[in-house]
N, C-alpha and C positions, 0 to 999 in steps of 0.2 A: 504494500500500500504506500502510495506516495505521501510524504509528510509535507504539508503546506504551512505557510505562515498562520493561516486561520486555525489550523488544527494543533499547532505546537506553540504553546504559550509558556512564558517563564513561570515556573511554580512560585507560589508565595513562600517566603522564608519565615518560618515560625521559630522563635527563639524562646526556650524555657529559662525563666529567671527565678531567683530565690530571694531577691531583695530589691528595694527601690533603686539602689545604686546600679545593680545589674540591669534593671529595666531601662534606666537612663542610658547605659552603655549600649544596650541592644538597639534602642531607638536612634541613638547617635550614629550607630553603624548602618542604619538603613533597613532594619528588619520590617517585615510586612505584617507581623502578627506577634503579639505578646502572649506567652503562656506562663502561668505561675505554678511552680511545683517545688518540692524539697527533694533534691536528688539523693540525699543521704537516707531517705526512707523508701527507696526503690524506684521502679520505672515510672510509676504514677504517684509518687509520694506527695501527700497533701501538706501544703504550707500552713503555718499557723494563721489564725484570723488576723492577728496584729500585722503580720508580714503582708497579707493580702490587702489589708486596709492601706498600708503605706504605699504599696505598688499602685493601687487604685488612684492615689493622689498625684501620681506622676502624669503630667499632660501627655497624651498620646494621639491627639487628633481623632481621626476616624478609624484608627487601627483596631481590629478586633482583639478581644481578650478572652482567654480560656483558662480554666482552672482544672488541675488534677485533683481528684477526690479520693485517691487511694484505691484499695481493693474492696470490692463489694463484701467479701467475707469478713473484712476488718471493721466495717461500719458498726459502731456501738450505739450511736444515737441517730435519730432521723437527720439525713443530710441537709435538707433545706432549713430545718430549724437551727442547725449549727451555723449556717451561712446567711441567715435571714437579714443580718445587718449589713452584709458586704456584697450580696449577690447582684445588686443593681449595677448595670453597666457590663456585666459578664454575659457573653453570648453562648458559650459552650462549656460543658462540664464533661470530664472524662473519668470513667469508673472502670478499673481493671476487673477481670473475671478469673483471676488465678484461683485454682481450687474449685471452680464451679462445674467442671465436667461431671463431678460426682455429687453435686449439690443441686437437687431437683428444683428448689424454689427460685433459683437465680433469675430465670426468665420473668416470672411474675413480679419479682422484686424490682427488676429494672423497668418493666412496663409501668409499675406503680410510680416509680420515681419520675419517669418521663411524663406521666399523666399529671403529676402534681408539682411539676417544676414551676418556679416563679415565672411571671410574664417575661418573655424575651430570652429565656434560657432554654437551651436544648441539650440533649445528651448525644455525645458522639458514641458510636458503637466501636468497641476496642477489640481487635484481634491480635493475639500474641503469636508471632511467627514461630516461636518455640513453644507452641501450645501444649505439646506433650510433656515437656519439662515443667510448664506452668500448671498443668492439670486444668487447662481452660477449654472452653468450647471450640469446636472445629470451625473452619471458615464458613461453611454453608449455614451453620446455626447463627453465626454473627450476621450474615447477609439477611437472613430471615428476620432477625431481631431488628436490624436497621430499618427494614421495610415496615415492620409492625409499629415501631415507635416514631416513624417518620423522621429518622435521624438524618441530618444534612450531610453527615460525613462518617466514614469509617477510618479509624486510625489503625495502621499496622505498626506494631512496635515489637520489641523483644522484652521478655520478662526478666530473664537472668542476664545481668550485666557482668559478663566474664571475659570481655574482649572480643567475643564473637558477635559480629554485627548482623544486620538484616540479611545481607546476601549470603551469609553462611547457612541460612535456613530456606531462603526463597530466591530463585534466580529471576533475572529481569523478564524473561518470557512469561513466567507464572504471574509475576506482579502486573505485567501489562494485561494479561487475561483478566485478572481481578479488576483492574481499573475499567476495562471495557464492560465487564459484567455490571459493575456499579453504575457506570455511565448510562447504561440502558434504563436504569431505574432512577436516574436523576440524583444520584448520591455521589458526593465528592470523595476522593481518596487522599489521605495524608499518610506519608511514610516517615517512620522514625526507626530507631534501633541502632544506636552507636554508629551512626553514619560518619564516614571519613571523607576527606577531599577526594580520595581515589574512587569513591563510589559515585561521584556526581555525573560523570558521563553516562553511566548506566541509568541513573535516576532520571536524567533528562529524556532518555528514550522511553522510559515507562510512562512519562507524562502525568505524574500525580498533580493534583491541584495545589497541594501543600507539601513542603519538605520541612520536617521538624528536627531541630538540632539542639544540642547543648554542649557536649564534650568537644565538638569540632570548633566551637567558638570560645572555649574556655582557655585560661592561661596554661594549666597543667592538669587536664582531665576534668571529668564532669562535675567533680565536687569542688573545683577551684572557681575563680571568678570569671564571669563573662567579660571578654575584651572587645571594645567597640571596633578596633581595627580588624580583628578577625571576622566579625560580623560583616563589615564592609567588604573585606576581601572575598568572603564567601558569596555575598550578594553579586559582586561583579563577576565571579566565576559562573554563577548560575545564568546571568544574562549573556555572557560570552558563549557559553556552551549551547544555549538555546539558539543564538544567532548562527553558530556554526552548523547546527543541525538542520537549518532551513534549506 
């Protein structure tokens, strides 16, 4: 299939931050999307309410904001009650499904969360590429869930952060098939999972709507600080690779 300018657009660059200072660095570097999470608590580690409140005070114009909510099996209190003071202005929440393959109520619980979400907030459906290690639902179950809750996006991430990135579990051909499957249903694809600079040529060919990073734009690994110059360099690389692919 011939790739045209109309069909190949530069993916939005999402940067996950853990503080107001990192949010300012990501914005200065030219990110397209801010995401809030605590990387020390895992793939979708939830930041404290105080951190989220500080980040919400950072001017970001019209850039979207998403929050990592942790893993469904770890929720101890109703999510929206925990976030009721800070959820205003947030567009997307992400909940991991590790351990849910053997947990029958997971689907009903996610559907209930989606149905009762505050106005303007929607749930992303999350698929772990290493779903067998995560004990999470398989791909087709996540696609069915995304359709059922009218999720605007499916995030593909890795659960275990052991240096093995997304492409250690899924190749570009499979990811492109997933994107096309979602596209037929009007659902966007976001790719994450310890992505490195070397992964970006393949990512551009997959054509996800969003590429989500943290470690690639940090000083020394995902638990160190986000550096604005690295965000800027990555944004330029994305644009250049997209142009070269036309």
